[in-house]
N, C-alpha and C positions, 0 to 999 in steps of 0.2 A: 700966837701961842702954838707950840708944837702939837701936831695931830697925834692923839693917843690911840692905842688899840681899841679902847672903849668907844672913842669917837668914830673910828672906822666902822665898828660893828653897828652903832646906832645909825650912822649914815646909810649903811647898806640896807638895813631893815626899812628905813624911810623910803629908799628908792623903789621898793616894791609896793608902796601904798597906792600909787596912781601913775598913769602914763605908761610909756614903754621906753626902756633904755637898752643900750647895747653894752654887753659885757664881753669885750674882746679878750682873746687868749694869748698872752705873751708866752714866750718859751724860755726866756732867760731874763736876767736883771736889766740888760740894755734895752730889750724890747719892752719890758714893763715901764721903764722910765720914758721911753719914746711915746707910749700910749698915754701916760700921764701928761706929757708935753702937748699932745694933740687935744687934750681937753676931755678925755673920757672920765666918767664919774666913778667907775669901778672896773676891776679886771678879774679874770679867772685863769687859773693855771690850766694847762693842757697836758694830759698824761703822755700822749703821742709826741707832741712838740718837745717836751722836756726829754723824753727818752732818746729822741734823735740827737739832741745836743750832747749826750754822753755816749753816743755810739751804740745804743741799744734799740731793740724793737719795742713797739708799744706793748705794755703789759709784761715787760721783762725787767722793770726797775724794782728795787726793793723798797720797803717802807722807809728804811733809813735814808735812801737816796731822796725819796719824795719829801720827807720831813725836813731835810737840810735845804732842799729847793724851796719849799714853802717858807721857811724861816728867812731865806735870802730875799725872796720876793716881797714878803711882808715888810721887811726892814728897809727895802730900797725905795718904796714909794709911800705917798700919803693916801693912796687910794685903798678902799676896801678890797680884799682879795678873797675870791671864792675858790676853794680847793677842789680840783678834780681828784677825788680820793678813791677812784676806781670802785672796787667792791669792798673797801675797808681793809684790804690785805689780809683777809681771813674768811673762813667759811662759817664758823660758829658765831652765833649772835654775841655771846659774851666777849669773844676776842675782838669782834668788830667794835664793840663799845670801848674796850681798852685802847684800841688803836685810835679811835676818834678822840679820846681824851688826850692822847699824845699830840694829835694834830691841832687841837685847840691851843696848845701851848706854843705853837709856832707864830701866833699872832693873826691867824686867818679870821675873816669876818663871816665866812660861810663854808660849807662843804657839801658835796653830793655823794650819795651811796647808790651804786648800781645793783641790779638784781640778776646780772649775768654771771654764769659760773665759769666761763672760759672753755667749756666743754661743748664742742659742736654737737655731740650726741644728745646732750641734755643742756641746752644753752641757758635756761632760766632756773633759778632756785625754785623749789616747790613754794607755792603761794604762802603757806603758813610760815615757813622759814624765812622767806623774803620779808614778810611783815615783822617777824621777830627781830630781824637785823636792823630794820628802820627803828623799831621800838628801842633797841639797845643803843643805837646812835643817839636817839633823843634823850634817853636817860643819862648817857654819859655827858652830853652837853649840858643838860639841866644841873647835873651834879657840880659842874664847874661854875655855874651862875655867870657864864660868859656872854650869853645872848647870841652865840654863833647860830647862824641861819642854816637850817637843814633842808636840803633838796633830796627828794626821793625820785629815783630814775627807773623807768621801765624800758629795758633794752630790746624788747621783742622785735621791733621793726628792724633793728640793726642785725639781728640774727635770722632774718628771713621769716619771722612769724608775724606777718602783717594782719593781725587780728585786732581791730580797733576795740572791740568789746572787751577782750582780754586786757588790753592796755588800760582802758578806762577803769575797769574793775580793780586792777592793781594800783593804779594811781590813787583812787579813792581810798583804798585800804591803807596805802602809805600815808595819806593825809590824816586818816583817823589814828594812825600809829604815831603821829607827831611831826610829819614833814611839813615845813613851812611853805615849800614851793614844790611844784611837780614838773617832771621833765620826761618827755618821750622822744629821744633822738631818733630821727628817721622818718617821722611824720612830715609830709610835705604839702599835700593839697590843702586848699582853703577849707574844704569840707572836713578833713581830718582834724586840722588845727582848731577850727571853730567848735567841733564836737568835744574835743578835749577841754578847751577853755570853759565851755558850758558845763561839762560834767563835774569839774573840780571846783567851780566857783563857790566861794569867793577867794580861794587860794590862788596865788599867782602861778603862771605857767612860763617856763623857759622854752624857747624855740631855738633849735640848732639850724643855722643857715651856713652851709659849708661851701656854697658856690652860688652862681646866679640863681636867683629865686625871688621871693618877696622882698620888697623894700621895707624899711622901718615903718613907714607910714601905713603900708598895707598890712603888716603884721599887727600894728597897733589897732587898726580898724577891726581886726578879728578878735581883739581882746588880749593879745599876748602882752605880758608885762616885761619880759626881758629876752634879749637875743644874744646867744653866744655863737662863736664860729669854730670852736674845737681846735683841731690842728691846722686849720686852713691858712692862718698867717704864717705858721712855720713852713707849710708846704710851699707857700708863695716865695718865702725867703730861699728855701732850698732849690726852687725852680731857677731862680736867677743864678745862684751859686753853681748848680750843676750845668747849666747851659754855658756859662763862661768857662768853667773848668774843662768841660768836654771839648769845647772848641780848641783850647790850648793843647789838650792831650791828643786829639785826633787830627787837628789841622795845623797845629803849630802857629796859629794866629791869635790875636788878642782883641778883636773888634768888640766882643761883648763887654769887655771891661769899660768901654765908653759909656755904657748905660748904668754904671754904678751910681749910688747915691753920693752926692758931694761930701768929701771928707770934712770940708770946712763947716758945712751945715751940721754934720754929726758932732763935731767938736763943740760947736756953739750950743747945740741942744744939750749935750752932756756937761758942758762947762758950767 
């Protein structure tokens, strides 16, 4: 039987009930299908990875760009899709809620809302407004009766505010406001991760691993429920592309093309 959107949402929620799973981040339909082929149980979009595919910098895409992208990814695979929905593409809580309702209609199984403003002078929304924004996202999801899984993100570490007490305080507030999962990108040490997991228990925690670091088994031992990689798969793909293209442009040789993934295997995977 075909996998329905309701099935995907139920499956996604179930994945968070026990154990630790990897939620890799494709950047287009082809990479999403490849991750399904490799046996992953769910995927998440990446704002940066997607932006680069359309020649834009991260946080320079429009909500219409993102909604079209989420619709395409959701339709392309049988896996649940979690949306990197940035800051909800709005400042005011009510507008965040309206945009979240639009995102639900793309077929996603979950989405995350960040508390960063994009302004280096004041990188995080005031605590109360940040909470209101999560509460508005929760209300919008509940109004659809969709069961979409909501993740609340505290971006403090990514903006140079390495204050674990602040992060934990905000994550607990987001949990109380209705977030199903909590996420603090930028925390890296075992001590930081364990502290966050303990503080928000029993809610699940998402851990970002963007380069060499903990293994899945090590993260699971710390109580992490899911692991995402952000734009790292996209950066890896761009690394191969740029290395080969730069060789051609600067040296007039083509040696790097020998390391490309076999076209026959790609055709078989997508066939």
